[in-house]
C-alpha positions as CSV (number, residue, x, y, z in Angstrom):
1,M,75.2,96.3,47.8
2,E,75.8,94.0,50.6
3,K,79.5,93.7,50.2
4,K,80.2,97.4,50.1
5,T,77.9,98.1,53.0
6,T,79.8,95.3,54.9
7,A,83.0,97.0,53.9
8,A,81.9,100.2,55.0
9,W,81.0,99.4,58.8
10,Q,84.0,97.0,59.3
11,K,86.3,99.9,58.4
12,K,84.9,101.6,61.5
13,V,86.4,98.6,63.6
14,V,88.9,99.8,66.0
15,L,90.5,98.6,68.9
16,P,89.4,99.9,72.3
17,E,92.9,101.8,72.7
18,E,92.4,103.4,69.7
19,V,88.9,104.9,71.2
20,L,90.2,105.8,74.3
21,K,92.9,108.2,73.2
22,R,90.0,110.2,71.4
23,I,88.9,110.7,75.1
24,E,90.0,114.1,76.8
25,P,90.0,114.6,80.5
26,G,87.0,116.0,82.1
27,M,84.7,114.6,79.5
28,S,81.4,112.8,80.6
29,I,80.6,109.3,79.3
30,F,77.5,107.7,79.1
31,L,77.6,103.6,79.5
32,G,75.1,101.6,78.6
33,T,73.0,100.1,81.7
34,G,72.9,96.7,83.3
35,L,73.2,93.7,80.7
36,A,73.9,96.2,77.9
37,E,76.9,97.7,79.6
38,P,79.5,97.8,76.9
39,R,81.8,95.5,79.2
40,T,84.9,95.5,77.0
41,L,85.2,99.3,76.7
42,A,84.1,99.5,80.4
43,K,87.0,97.0,81.2
44,Y,89.4,98.9,79.4
45,L,88.6,101.9,80.7
46,M,89.0,100.8,84.4
47,A,92.1,99.2,83.7
48,T,94.1,101.9,81.6
49,D,96.8,104.3,82.9
50,A,96.6,106.4,80.0
51,T,97.1,109.9,81.5
52,N,94.2,111.8,79.4
53,L,91.7,109.5,81.2
54,Q,91.5,112.0,84.2
55,D,89.0,113.3,86.1
56,L,86.6,111.6,83.8
57,E,82.3,111.8,84.9
58,L,80.5,108.4,84.2
59,I,76.8,108.6,83.7
60,Q,74.8,105.0,84.4
61,V,70.9,105.6,84.8
62,V,71.6,102.0,86.9
63,S,75.2,100.7,87.8
64,L,75.3,96.9,88.8
65,G,79.0,96.9,89.9
66,D,80.1,94.1,87.3
67,L,83.0,96.3,85.7
68,I,83.0,100.1,87.1
69,S,85.2,100.0,90.0
70,I,84.7,101.4,93.3
71,K,88.5,101.3,94.1
72,E,89.1,103.3,90.7
73,I,86.0,106.0,92.0
74,Q,87.8,106.1,95.2
75,A,90.9,107.0,93.8
76,H,89.3,109.8,91.9
77,K,90.3,108.9,88.6
78,Y,86.3,109.0,87.6
79,R,83.4,110.0,89.1
80,L,80.0,108.2,88.7
81,K,76.7,109.7,88.3
82,T,73.4,107.5,88.6
83,F,70.1,108.1,89.0
84,F,69.1,104.6,90.9
85,S,70.5,104.4,94.6
86,G,70.7,100.5,94.6
87,G,73.6,98.1,93.6
88,L,76.9,99.4,93.4
89,A,76.0,102.8,94.0
90,S,74.4,102.4,97.5
91,K,77.1,102.4,100.0
92,A,79.3,104.8,97.8
93,I,76.5,107.7,97.6
94,T,76.2,107.3,101.4
95,A,80.1,107.8,101.7
96,G,79.8,110.7,99.0
97,R,82.0,108.9,96.4
98,V,79.0,108.6,93.8
99,D,76.6,111.5,92.9
100,L,73.0,110.1,92.9
101,I,70.8,112.7,90.8
102,P,67.1,112.5,91.9
103,S,64.8,111.9,89.3
104,M,61.8,110.4,88.2
105,F,62.9,108.0,85.4
106,F,60.5,109.1,82.7
107,R,62.3,112.7,82.7
108,I,65.9,111.6,82.8
109,P,65.7,111.4,78.8
110,R,64.8,115.4,78.9
111,L,67.5,116.2,81.4
112,I,69.6,114.8,78.4
113,E,67.9,116.5,75.7
114,S,67.8,119.7,77.2
115,G,71.6,119.8,77.8
116,Q,71.4,119.9,81.9
117,I,73.3,116.6,82.1
118,S,76.0,116.8,79.4
119,I,77.2,113.9,77.5
120,D,80.6,113.8,75.5
121,V,80.9,110.4,75.0
122,A,78.4,107.8,74.5
123,F,79.3,103.8,75.0
124,V,76.8,101.5,73.9
125,Q,76.5,97.8,73.1
126,I,74.7,96.7,69.9
127,T,74.3,93.7,67.6
128,P,76.0,93.3,64.5
129,P,74.6,95.3,61.7
130,N,71.8,93.5,59.3
131,E,72.1,93.3,55.8
132,A,70.7,96.8,55.6
133,G,73.2,98.3,57.5
134,Y,71.1,98.8,60.9
135,T,71.9,97.4,64.3
136,S,69.9,96.8,67.4
137,L,70.3,98.3,70.9
138,G,69.7,94.4,72.4
139,V,68.6,94.4,75.8
140,A,68.1,97.9,76.8
141,V,67.2,101.4,75.4
142,D,66.7,103.6,78.2
143,L,68.6,106.8,77.5
144,A,70.9,105.5,74.5
145,R,69.2,107.7,71.7
146,Q,69.4,110.5,73.7
147,A,72.7,109.9,74.8
148,M,73.9,109.4,71.4
149,D,72.1,112.4,69.8
150,Q,74.3,114.6,72.3
151,A,77.6,113.0,72.4
152,S,80.4,114.3,69.8
153,L,81.9,110.9,70.1
154,V,79.6,107.8,69.6
155,V,81.1,104.3,70.0
156,G,79.1,101.0,69.6
157,E,80.7,97.4,71.3
158,I,79.4,95.2,68.7
159,N,78.5,91.9,70.5
160,P,77.3,89.0,68.3
161,H,75.9,87.2,71.8
162,I,73.3,90.0,72.6
163,P,69.7,89.4,70.9
164,R,68.4,91.6,67.9
165,T,65.4,93.1,69.5
166,F,62.1,94.9,68.3
167,G,60.9,98.4,69.0
168,D,62.7,101.3,69.1
169,T,65.9,99.5,69.1
170,F,67.4,100.0,65.4
171,V,70.0,102.1,64.7
172,P,71.9,102.9,61.3
173,I,75.7,101.7,61.4
174,D,76.4,105.3,60.2
175,D,75.6,106.8,63.4
176,F,78.9,105.6,64.9
177,D,82.0,107.1,64.8
178,F,83.7,103.9,65.7
179,L,83.1,100.4,66.3
180,V,84.8,98.0,68.8
181,S,84.4,94.2,68.7
182,A,83.3,92.8,72.3
183,A,86.2,90.3,74.0
184,E,83.9,90.0,76.8
185,P,80.9,87.6,76.9
186,P,77.2,89.2,77.9
187,L,76.7,89.9,81.8
188,Y,73.8,87.0,82.6
189,I,71.6,87.1,85.7
190,N,70.9,83.7,87.3
191,R,67.2,83.1,88.1
192,W,66.3,82.8,91.7
193,P,65.5,79.7,93.6
194,R,62.3,78.6,94.3
195,D,60.9,80.0,97.7
196,K,58.2,78.4,99.7
197,I,57.4,81.8,101.7
198,F,57.2,84.0,98.0
199,D,55.0,80.9,96.7
200,Q,52.7,81.6,99.3
201,V,52.8,85.6,98.8
202,A,52.7,84.8,95.4
203,E,49.3,82.5,95.9
204,N,47.4,86.0,97.6
205,I,48.6,88.3,95.0
206,A,47.3,85.9,92.0
207,S,44.1,86.5,93.9
208,V,43.2,89.9,93.4
209,I,44.3,90.0,89.7
210,D,42.0,89.3,87.2
211,D,41.9,88.4,83.8
212,A,42.7,91.3,81.2
213,S,44.8,93.4,83.8
214,T,48.2,94.9,83.0
215,L,51.3,93.9,84.8
216,A,54.7,95.7,85.6
217,F,57.5,93.0,86.5
218,S,60.8,93.4,88.4
219,L,63.5,91.0,89.7
220,G,63.8,88.9,92.5
221,P,62.3,85.7,94.5
222,L,58.7,87.4,94.7
223,Y,58.2,87.6,90.9
224,E,59.7,84.2,89.8
225,A,56.8,83.1,92.2
226,L,54.1,84.9,90.9
227,S,54.9,84.1,87.2
228,R,53.9,80.6,88.2
229,K,50.8,81.7,90.0
230,L,49.3,83.8,87.0
231,T,49.6,81.1,84.0
232,G,45.9,80.0,84.6
233,K,45.1,83.7,83.8
234,R,43.8,85.2,80.4
235,H,44.6,88.1,78.4
236,L,47.1,89.8,80.4
237,G,49.3,92.7,79.4
238,I,52.6,93.4,80.0
239,H,54.0,97.1,80.3
240,S,57.0,96.4,82.4
241,P,60.6,98.2,83.1
242,F,62.2,94.9,83.2
243,I,61.6,91.7,81.1
244,T,63.3,88.5,82.8
245,D,63.0,84.7,82.5
246,A,59.8,84.6,84.9
247,L,58.0,86.8,82.7
248,M,59.1,85.0,79.6
249,D,57.8,81.9,81.0
250,L,54.4,83.6,81.5
251,I,54.2,84.9,78.4
252,K,55.2,81.5,77.0
253,S,52.4,79.7,79.3
254,G,49.9,81.8,76.8
255,A,48.4,84.2,79.6
256,V,49.4,86.8,78.0
257,S,47.7,88.4,74.8
258,N,48.3,92.2,75.5
259,R,44.8,92.4,73.6
260,Y,43.3,94.8,75.8
261,K,46.1,97.4,76.3
262,E,45.5,100.9,75.5
263,T,49.4,101.7,74.8
264,F,51.3,99.0,72.6
265,R,48.6,96.8,72.1
266,G,49.5,93.5,71.1
267,H,53.0,93.8,72.2
268,S,54.9,93.2,75.7
269,V,56.6,96.6,76.1
270,T,59.7,97.0,78.0
271,S,63.1,99.3,78.5
272,Y,65.5,96.1,79.7
273,A,65.9,92.5,79.9
274,I,68.1,91.1,82.6
275,G,68.3,87.4,83.0
276,T,70.1,84.3,81.5
277,S,71.3,83.0,78.1
278,E,68.0,81.5,77.7
279,L,65.9,84.8,77.9
280,F,68.4,86.1,75.5
281,A,67.9,83.6,72.9
282,W,64.0,83.7,73.0
283,L,64.4,87.5,72.7
284,D,66.2,87.3,69.4
285,E,63.8,88.5,66.6
286,N,61.2,87.8,68.6
287,P,57.9,90.2,67.7
288,L,56.2,89.7,70.7
289,V,58.4,91.9,72.9
290,E,59.1,95.7,72.1
291,F,61.7,97.8,73.8
292,Q,61.0,101.5,74.3
293,G,63.0,104.1,76.0
294,I,62.3,105.0,79.7
295,D,60.3,108.2,78.4
296,K,57.8,106.0,77.2
297,V,58.2,102.8,79.6
298,F,57.9,105.0,82.8
299,D,55.7,107.5,81.9
300,P,52.9,107.5,84.5
301,L,50.4,108.8,82.1
302,R,51.3,106.1,79.3
303,I,50.9,103.5,81.9
304,G,47.7,104.7,83.4
305,Q,45.9,104.5,79.9
306,N,46.1,101.1,80.4
307,P,42.8,99.9,82.4
308,G,43.1,97.7,85.4
309,F,47.0,98.2,85.7
310,V,48.6,96.1,88.6
311,T,52.1,97.3,90.0
312,V,53.5,94.7,92.4
313,I,56.3,96.1,94.3
314,P,58.1,94.1,96.8
315,A,58.4,95.8,100.1
316,R,61.0,95.4,103.0
317,K,59.0,96.8,106.0
318,V,55.3,98.1,106.6
319,D,54.3,99.8,109.4
320,L,50.6,99.6,111.0
321,T,49.6,103.0,109.5
322,G,50.8,102.1,106.0
323,I,54.1,104.0,105.5
324,V,56.3,101.5,103.1
325,A,59.9,100.8,103.4
326,L,61.3,99.5,99.9
327,H,64.5,97.4,99.7
328,S,67.7,99.3,99.7
329,G,71.7,98.4,99.2
330,E,73.7,96.7,97.1
331,G,71.6,93.4,97.0
332,N,68.7,95.9,95.4
333,V,69.0,96.3,91.5
334,A,65.9,97.0,90.3
335,V,63.2,98.5,92.9
336,G,64.1,102.5,93.8
337,R,62.0,105.2,94.4
338,G,62.5,106.5,90.5
339,E,61.1,103.3,89.3
340,V,58.2,102.7,91.8
341,S,56.8,105.9,91.9
342,A,56.3,106.1,88.0
343,F,54.1,102.7,88.3
344,F,52.4,103.7,91.3
345,L,51.3,106.9,89.8
346,G,50.4,105.0,86.7
347,A,48.3,102.2,88.3
348,K,46.7,105.1,90.8
349,I,45.4,106.6,87.0
350,S,44.6,103.7,85.6
351,D,40.7,102.7,85.5
352,G,40.5,100.1,87.9
353,G,44.2,100.1,88.6
354,R,45.8,99.1,92.1
355,V,49.0,99.1,93.9
356,V,50.2,95.8,95.8
357,F,53.3,95.9,98.0
358,A,54.2,92.6,99.0
359,L,56.6,91.0,101.4
360,P,57.1,87.9,103.9
361,S,55.6,88.8,107.6
362,R,59.3,88.0,108.5
363,N,62.6,88.6,107.1
364,R,65.7,85.7,106.9
365,Q,66.7,86.7,110.0
366,G,63.3,86.2,111.5
367,E,62.8,89.6,112.4
368,P,59.4,91.2,112.1
369,N,58.4,92.9,108.6
370,I,55.3,94.3,109.8
371,I,56.0,97.0,112.4
372,M,55.0,99.6,114.5
373,S,56.9,102.5,113.0
374,A,58.8,102.6,109.8
375,E,59.1,106.4,109.4
376,T,62.9,106.3,110.2
377,D,63.8,103.5,107.9
378,P,65.7,104.3,104.9
379,N,64.3,104.3,101.1
380,V,60.9,104.9,102.9
381,M,57.7,105.6,100.6
382,S,55.0,107.6,102.8
383,M,52.3,108.2,100.2
384,R,50.1,106.1,102.5
385,E,46.8,108.3,101.3
386,S,47.3,106.5,98.2
387,L,47.9,102.6,99.4
388,D,45.7,99.9,98.1
389,M,46.5,96.5,99.2
390,I,49.6,95.1,101.7
391,I,50.1,91.3,101.0
392,T,52.2,88.4,103.1
393,E,51.7,84.8,103.2
394,Y,49.1,85.1,105.8
395,G,46.7,87.1,103.7
396,I,45.5,90.5,102.3
397,A,45.2,93.7,103.8
398,N,42.8,96.1,101.9
399,L,43.7,99.3,102.8
400,S,42.4,101.8,100.5
401,G,39.5,103.9,102.2
402,R,40.2,102.3,105.6
403,S,41.0,104.5,108.7
404,V,44.2,104.3,110.4
405,R,42.3,101.9,113.2
406,E,41.1,99.6,110.2
407,R,44.4,99.6,108.5
408,A,46.2,98.7,111.8
409,Q,43.8,95.8,112.5
410,A,44.2,94.5,108.9
411,L,47.9,94.6,109.1
412,I,48.4,92.7,112.2
413,E,46.2,90.3,110.7
414,V,48.8,89.6,107.9
415,A,51.6,89.8,110.2
416,H,53.5,86.7,111.4
417,P,51.4,85.0,114.4
418,D,54.1,85.2,116.6
419,D,54.1,89.0,116.3
420,R,50.5,90.0,116.6
421,T,50.2,90.3,120.5
422,Q,53.1,92.7,120.8
423,L,51.7,94.8,117.6
424,I,48.3,94.8,119.5
425,E,49.7,95.9,122.5
426,A,51.7,98.6,120.9
427,A,48.7,100.0,118.7
428,K,46.7,100.3,122.1
429,A,49.3,102.1,123.8
430,Q,49.6,104.4,120.8
431,K,45.9,104.8,120.9
432,I,45.5,103.1,117.2
433,L,43.2,100.5,118.6
434,Y,40.6,101.0,121.1
435,P,41.8,100.0,124.5
436,D,38.9,97.3,125.0
437,Q,40.3,95.4,121.7
438,I,39.5,92.0,121.5
439,F,42.7,89.8,120.6
440,I,42.3,85.9,120.8
441,A,46.1,84.9,120.2
442,E,45.1,80.9,119.4
443,S,43.2,82.5,116.6
444,A,46.2,84.2,114.9
445,Y,47.4,80.4,114.2
446,L,43.8,78.8,113.5
447,Y,42.9,81.0,110.8
448,P,41.6,79.1,108.0
449,S,43.1,80.5,104.7
450,E,42.2,77.6,102.9
451,I,39.0,78.6,102.9
452,S,38.8,80.7,99.7
453,A,36.4,80.4,96.6
454,K,34.9,82.1,93.8
455,E,31.3,81.3,92.4
456,T,29.3,82.9,89.8
457,L,25.6,83.3,90.9
458,T,22.3,83.8,89.4
459,G,22.3,87.1,87.0
460,G,26.3,86.6,86.7
461,I,27.2,88.2,90.0
462,T,30.4,87.0,91.2
463,V,30.7,86.3,94.9
464,Y,34.2,85.5,96.8
465,F,34.3,83.3,99.8
466,R,36.7,83.4,102.9
467,A,36.7,83.1,106.8
468,I,35.8,86.2,108.5
469,K,38.4,88.2,109.9
470,P,38.5,90.7,113.3
471,S,39.5,93.3,110.4
472,D,35.8,93.0,109.1
473,E,34.2,94.5,112.0
474,E,33.4,97.7,110.0
475,A,32.2,96.1,106.8
476,M,29.9,93.6,109.0
477,R,28.5,96.5,111.1
478,R,27.4,98.3,107.6
479,L,26.0,95.2,106.3
480,F,23.6,95.2,109.6
481,Y,22.7,98.8,109.1
482,R,21.5,97.7,105.6
483,F,18.9,95.4,107.1
484,S,15.6,96.0,107.3
485,D,13.6,95.5,110.9
486,E,12.3,92.3,109.4
487,A,15.6,91.0,108.5
488,V,17.3,91.8,111.6
489,Y,14.3,89.9,113.7
490,Y,14.9,86.9,111.6
491,R,18.3,87.0,112.4
492,Y,18.3,87.7,116.2
493,F,14.6,87.0,117.0
494,T,14.6,90.7,118.7
495,A,14.4,94.3,117.7
496,V,17.9,95.2,117.7
497,K,18.4,98.8,116.6
498,T,22.1,99.2,117.1
499,M,25.4,97.2,116.4
500,P,28.1,99.4,118.9
501,H,31.9,98.1,118.7
502,A,31.9,96.3,121.6
503,K,29.2,94.4,120.1
504,M,30.2,93.8,116.9
505,Q,34.0,93.1,117.5
506,E,33.0,90.3,119.9
507,Y,30.9,88.7,116.9
508,V,33.8,89.0,114.4
509,N,36.7,87.7,116.9
510,I,36.0,83.8,117.0
511,D,38.3,80.9,117.6
512,Y,37.9,79.1,114.1
513,C,37.2,76.0,116.2
514,R,33.9,76.2,118.0
515,T,32.9,78.7,115.8
516,M,33.3,78.9,112.0
517,S,31.9,82.3,110.1
518,V,32.5,82.5,106.1
519,V,31.8,85.7,104.6
520,G,30.2,86.7,100.9
521,I,32.3,89.4,99.3
522,L,32.0,91.5,96.2
523,R,34.9,93.0,94.8
524,E,34.7,96.4,93.3
525,A,37.5,98.3,91.9
526,G,40.2,96.4,94.0
527,Q,37.6,97.1,96.9
528,E,35.9,94.4,99.0
529,R,32.1,94.6,100.4
530,I,30.7,91.9,102.5
531,I,27.4,91.1,101.5
532,A,26.9,87.7,103.4
533,E,28.1,85.7,106.4
534,A,27.4,82.4,107.7
535,R,28.2,80.7,110.8
536,Y,28.2,77.8,112.8
537,V,28.8,77.5,116.7
538,K,29.4,73.8,118.3
539,H,27.0,73.0,121.1
540,S,29.0,72.3,124.2
541,Q,27.2,68.9,125.1
542,N,27.4,66.9,121.5
543,S,28.8,67.1,118.3
544,Y,26.1,69.4,116.5
545,A,26.3,73.0,115.5
546,D,24.1,75.7,115.3
547,I,24.1,77.7,112.4
548,A,22.9,81.3,111.6
549,F,22.7,83.4,108.0
550,V,22.8,87.0,107.2
551,I,22.3,88.1,103.5
552,D,22.3,91.3,102.0
553,E,18.5,91.8,101.1
554,D,19.7,93.2,97.6
555,Y,21.6,90.0,97.0
556,Q,18.6,87.3,98.1
557,G,17.3,85.1,95.7
558,V,20.5,84.7,93.9
559,G,21.9,81.2,95.2
560,L,23.9,82.9,97.7
561,A,22.6,81.2,100.8
562,S,22.6,77.9,99.4
563,C,26.1,78.4,98.5
564,L,27.0,79.4,101.8
565,Y,24.9,76.4,103.2
566,K,27.1,73.9,101.2
567,M,30.2,75.5,102.4
568,L,29.3,75.1,105.9
569,I,28.1,71.7,105.5
570,R,31.6,70.9,103.9
571,L,33.8,72.7,106.4
572,A,31.6,70.8,109.6
573,R,31.8,67.7,108.3
574,E,35.9,68.3,107.7
575,R,36.0,69.1,111.4
576,G,34.5,65.9,112.8
577,L,30.9,67.5,113.3
578,Q,27.7,65.2,113.4
579,G,25.3,67.7,112.1
580,F,23.7,71.1,112.5
581,T,20.7,72.6,114.2
582,A,18.5,76.0,113.8
583,D,16.0,78.0,115.3
584,I,13.8,79.5,112.4
585,L,10.9,81.6,112.8
586,A,8.1,80.3,110.4
587,T,7.7,83.4,108.6
588,N,10.8,83.0,107.2
589,K,10.4,80.7,104.4
590,G,13.2,81.9,102.5
591,M,15.7,80.2,105.0
592,M,13.5,76.7,105.2
593,K,13.7,76.7,101.4
594,V,17.4,76.9,101.0
595,L,17.8,74.0,104.0
596,E,15.5,71.6,102.2
597,K,17.1,72.1,99.1
598,G,20.7,71.4,100.9
599,G,20.3,67.4,100.2
600,L,20.3,66.3,103.7
601,P,17.4,65.1,105.7
602,M,16.0,67.1,108.2
603,R,13.3,66.9,110.8
604,A,11.8,70.5,111.5
605,I,9.5,70.8,115.0
606,L,7.3,73.9,114.6
607,D,6.8,75.3,118.5
608,S,4.9,78.9,119.2
609,G,6.0,80.2,115.7
610,V,9.6,78.9,115.3
611,Y,10.7,75.8,113.6
612,H,13.5,73.8,115.7
613,V,15.5,72.1,113.1
614,T,17.9,69.3,113.6
615,I,20.0,68.0,110.3
616,P,21.9,65.0,110.6
617,F,25.2,64.7,108.2
618,N,25.3,60.9,108.5
619,G,22.0,60.2,106.8
620,P,21.4,59.3,103.3
621,T,21.9,62.4,100.6
622,V,18.5,62.9,99.4
623,S,17.0,65.2,96.6
624,A,15.8,68.3,97.5
625,G,12.6,68.8,99.3
626,A,12.3,64.8,100.2
627,K,12.6,62.9,103.6
628,I,11.9,66.3,105.5
629,Q,9.8,65.5,109.1
630,Y,7.8,68.3,109.9
631,E,6.1,67.9,113.5
632,Y,3.7,70.4,115.5
633,R,3.7,71.0,119.2
634,R,0.8,72.8,120.6
C-alpha cells in the first residue's frame, strides 16, 4: 500500500518549467506568505522570459521581499497585490506600483471564497507526504486552503526542511495537480540582539501581565526581551499571529499551559512561524502548537473569548492626547493596522483584557517618541478612546478613563527626562495642562523606579507599591474625599474640607530627595486605585525625617500601614537618614500601634493631646511593643 501511494504522488513531480507552461497571461497567482513562500517556484517565476508569463497578478498576504523582485514589478511584467503595507510593499505602494487591499485580516478568506478576489493558480510550500498520503502546510496556513479551493491549478512545492505542523495544516496529496521539489532552502529569520532599553520596557510590561493571561506575540526586539521577562509567570495562554523563537523560549520555560483559554484550550494557536532553523526543528510534529487560518486566529470574537487577553503592540510615536503611530516602511514585516486592529478589538472584548502599546522613550536617532502631536504621522491609529496603557522604559502610563489633561501628565512622566520640560511647556501653550502646572525638572531624573513591590495582606488583598507621581493628583484627590472628618483631622490636625488642584499638585510633586512618598495601589481590570500613601520629609536641621500616613478607611486593619512603615524605614536607611519623627494625636491609637509594632526603639512624649514621637535607626532592633519610652508633659 505504501509503495503504491508513494508511486502515485511521485508521478505528479515535475520541473518548475513544466508548471510555468500551464500559466496564461492575465492569471492571478496566490503565493504562500512569509517563510511559507514557495521559493523555488517564485525564483523561476521572477527569472523566466517565457512569453506566456505576461500581465500576471501575484497575491500575497505579506511579502517579505526575498524573491519577488521590485524590478520585475516596475517592468510591469507582474502586478503584486497585498494586504499588508509594510515590508517589500511599503515604498512600492506609495509609488503606485503595488496594490494594497485594505482589509481586516480575518475577513480576507471570505474575499477569496466569495470570488471578490479571484485566484487562478495556487503555489504553496508543503512537507513531503506521510505514509497515509497527507502533506502538511508547515509554517503558514493563512489563505492557503481558500486559495487552493478557488484555483484551477494547484501546485505544491515539497521542501523536506520545513516542519510537519499540527492543526488545520494537513492536505491530501491528491489535492495537488503538480508537485515541485524545492531547490531553495527555507528562508530563516535571525533573532534580534539583546537591547538594554527594550529589556527595561519589557520589565515594565511584564509587571502588568497577570498569571493565566492569554498573549499575542509578534516580531522584533520588544518581544525578544518580553519572553525573558515572562518566564516566572504561570498558566499563560498563547493566541498569536506569529510563533517565533522568543515565543518558543517562553513555552519551553513552562510559563505557558494554555489551561485557561476558551478557544483552542491546551494549545498555543498561531497562523505563521517566523524564525530560525532551531524554531523549525522544535515545531516539527510538536503537539503543543496548533496552526489555524487567519479567519480564526485574527477573528476578534474568537480572540475576545479568552479571558484576560493582553495584546502588546510596538509603537513608533505616541502623542500627548493618546494618538499612536505604528511602525511603517520596509523594516516593518509584521505590525500593520489589519493585524493590530483585530487583536486590539479582541482585547477590548475580552473579560479583563487590555491593550498595551510599548516603545522606547526615544528612537535610535535620539529623537523623542513621546511628542505633542502625531496626527500627521503615517500609519496612525486614532482609537484613543479605547487606549489602556502606554509603556516605555520610564514606566507605565495608564490612560483608560482619564481626561486629556491626566493623559498628558501620565505620558510626560514616561517620556525621556530631557524631553519633559519642552512637553510641559507645549501642553500648557495648547491649554492641555493648567497654566500653573508645577513641574520639578530635577525630579524627572530622580524618580525611584526601583521602588516596586507587591504584598498580599490580610484577607487576601493584593496591593502594589511604587513612588508617587505628579499624575497621581486626581487619584490622591479622590482618596482625600473618601476620608471621614476624623481621618482628615488625624492627618492634618485641622478640619480640611477641600483639596483643590493648586493644593494637591503641590502634594504630589516632590523631589524624591528631601521628600519621599510611596503609594499603595489596587489593580482592578487593568486600572489603578490608590488606597494608601506614606511619606517622609527630611528635617532641614538634621538627618531625621517626619513621617505621615493616609489609609483608605475601607482597608484599615489589614496590615497596609505596617507594610508601608517598613518600606519607609528601608528607603530612609538606604538614603542615609538616622531616624523618624512624627506628631500623632493621642486618640489615634491605630497609628501608635503601627509604630510600636515596627521593631525599632521609640520615644513618645505626650503634650497637649499629641504624641511627639522620635524613632532612631541606630538603636537595636526590638520585639513589638518593647523599649518604648513614654513621657508626659503637663
